[in-house]
C-alpha positions, 0 to 999 in steps of 0.5 A: 919416420917412426922407424928411423934407422935400420936397427929400429926396422929390424927390431919392429919386424923381429917383435912383430913376428914374435908377437904374432906368430905362433910356432907350429908344433903339429908341423915340426912333429914328424910323428903326429897323425892329426896335424892339419896337413895343408896349414902345416906345409904353409908353415914352411912358407911366408903365407903361413907366417903372415897369413895363418900366423903359424910358422916353423924355423924356415917360415920365421926366417924366410919372412924375416929375409923377405921383409928385411930386403924389401926394407933395403936391408941386406939379409940372407937365410941360412940353414943348419943344426941347432939340435935338429934341422933349423933355420935362422938368418944373417944380415949386414948393418953398417958394414958388419954381419950379425946372426939373427934367430927370430925362432928361438927369441920367440918363447911360444909360451901361452903363460907369456904371450907378448914376452919377447927375448933378444938372446939371438938379435944381431949376435956374434959367432960366439953367441951363435955357436953355442947352439947353432951350426951352419950347414957345412957346405954354406959359405957365411961371413964373419960375424964378430960384432956386437955393436948392434946387439939388442943389448948394446943399442938398448944400454942393456949390456953390462961389464960389471953388476951394478944394482943402480944400473939394474934399476935404470934398465928396468925402468927403461924396459918397463914398457916392454913387459919384461927386462932383458940384461946381458952381462959381459962374463958368467962371473958378473952374472952370478954376482947379480943372481945371488944379489938379486935372487938370493939376496932378494934385492929384486924387491928393491927395484922400483919398477918390480917392488912398486915404490 
């Protein structure tokens, strides 16, 4: 099978939605007097995401839930606040729960149409609560694991900054067109930023320099 594990299936569907669905800003702009009413209403639905390639957060989340459930993966829809009304998912993998926000992983950029983020792919409570608050009446499971986060599964989670590991991760991710790395602490992240960008060490990364 091309996607032998549940993690592989989760990632494929996540990436498909990010690559193919455009966030419907007309729908989310309540003051817009020019928005196409029919397509905007559909952007709250699975139909809008898969047929019109247009969705807002609940359209992304409902579509992800439907496809995961069809694949036999436990996935639920949740709404709450993220600087405004928002919707996302939680799912169960190998007995542990994780948060997933496909909408916030879609940079929705015309300059980088195929750029995919994994900031909210199978994350824990600490990561989610930096910007999300589930609706207070809804009971949600404890999501404390990062075992199946993108960074853990792809070998892109670093406890300490190590230039050689940065080079290896960049090589492994070159086919994706961008590099996603997560550090265990802000101090190690700052070390990486200083060395790679302030000191311009990025020019010595083979994938980036063409060496």
